[in-house]
N, C-alpha and C positions, 0 to 999 in steps of 0.2 A: 478615206481618212481614219489612220490607227488611232486608237484612244490608249496611251500608256498608262500601266495604273500598279498601287500593290493593294491587296486587300485580306485580310485576314478569315481564313474559313472559321465559319461560325452552325451551332448547331440549335433551331428552334426547333423542338419536338422530335418527329422522325426525319425530320428535314436539315439535311446539310446544305448552307448557302453562303455565297460570296455577295456581299454589301458593294455595291457602286457609289465612291466616296462622292460627294453631293458635285466638286470641282469638276469632276470628270465626266459627270451622267449630264452636266450642262448642256454638253458638246454632244448631245445624243439629239436625233429630229425630233422627240417626241418626250412629254412628261407621262405618254401612255403606254404600253407594251412596244416594246424596241426588238425584231429579233437583229441576232449577231453571226459574227463568225467571230473565236476568237482563239489564244493561244492560252496555257497556261503549263507552266513547266514543261515548254516543250511540245504538248501533247493539242491537236486541235479541237475546238469543239464550236457548236451550232446550236446555241441555245435562244429561246425569246428571255427576255428580261423584262419582270414583271414590276410596275410603279410600286414603291415602297409607300405612296399615301403623306410623302412629307415632301416630293418635290426632287426624290432619286429614285434609284432602280436596284433591283438587288435579282440574282438565278439563282435555281435549284442543280445540285452536280448528283449526281448518283453513286454509291459505293465502290463500284466495278470502276467509274470513271477515279475517282479518289486511289482507291488500290493503285492505279497505272500512272496517274503525276507522282504518286508518294507523298499525300498529306495529308494533316490530319487534322483536327477540331484544333483552332491556334494557332497555326499556323499563318505566316504572311506570305503572300503569293505572288511573284509579279506577274500580272496579265497583260495581254493587248487585245483589244476587240474591236469593232468593227461594223457600223451598221449593215444590213444589209436587206433586196428584197426579198430577198428567196425565203417565203415563208414556212418551217415543218406544217405537216398537216397535224393538228391537235387530237390529241384522245378525249374523244367527248365521252359523256355517259351512255349508260348504256340504256337506259330509261329513255333518253332523249331521244336517240337513237330508233329505239321502240317506236317513238312517238311522231317520228318524222317515216317511219315509213309505214305505220297504222295509217296517216294522214295522206299517204300516195305522194311522199313530198322529194322521194331519193331524188328523183332524177333532177330536180331543181336543187335540192342539196349538193349535187356530187358536180353543177356546174358553178357556186359561188366560191370564191376563193379563198384557200388556206389562212389569210386576216381576217375576213370575215366571219370565218368557222371559228377563230379566237375570239372575235368579239363576241359571238354566241356564249361559245363557252364560260368564259368571262362574269356575262351575266346572270346565265343558269347557277353557275358555284358562287355567286357572292353573297349564298346565306347559307347559315346554318336549318334555320327550320324547314323542317319538309312540305309542307304547306306552300309555303312560300316558292319554297325549288318545284315545284310541281306547277304552281301558277308561270311562274319564267316559262316553263314547259310550255305549256296550252297557251302562252303569248306569242313566244317564239313560231310555233306552229301558227297559230293566227296568222302573224306580220310575216313567213315567208309565204303563205296561201295569197297573200294578196300583195305578192310581190317585192315586198322587201326586203333586202337581202343583207341588212344587218339590224341591231337591235338599235332602240333610240333611249334617252333618258338616261343612261346611268353615267356615274361619274369614272372615264377612263382613266383617270390619275390615282386612283385609289387600287389598293391591294387585294385581291379576290378571289385569294388560296387563306379558307375560315380557319384552317387549323393553325396558320403563322401568323394570322394578324387580327386586331380588334378595331369595331368600324372604321372598316379601309385601312387602317395603318398597321404598318409591319412591325412586330413584337420585338422589345428589346430584349 
C-alpha cells in the first residue's frame, strides 16, 4: 500500500525533517514508530517514521541524501512511502551497549528483533536528564535479565528524540 503525498523539508535545530501530513499518517498501521521504504525525487530510502506526539509522524534526512535529491529547507517534495516489516538495526547509545555487555546480555541482545531494539532505544533516549537516562539503562538490563524483550509502560505515540521535541511533542 503506497501512500503518496507532498511535504515540505524543514529544519529543527540540526535535524532536517519531513512531516507526514495527518491524513496520510492515518493510513499507517500504527501511531507509534513505523518502518517505511519510500521514494523522494526519484531516490529510494528506508527509514523509521518517528511519532510526532500529535497523531502523525515525521522522519529525519541526512545532508548527503538531501544533496543527492537536490532538496533544500523550505522546498516541497513529492513522496511515496510504504510501511514494511524489515526494520533497520538502530544505532544504540554506547553507554547502553557497554551495560548490556557488562551484564552478560550480548547473546540475548543479538537474538531480539530490530523492532524490539528500537523500542529499547526509544525508552532510553526519551529523557534529557542524565540520571533518568542511567536509570533507564539499569531498568533495561534488569528486564532483559528477566527475559523481557521489550520495555513496557511508555507512550509509543510520543516523540522520543529530545533535541526536536518537548514533552513528547515534535517542535513547530
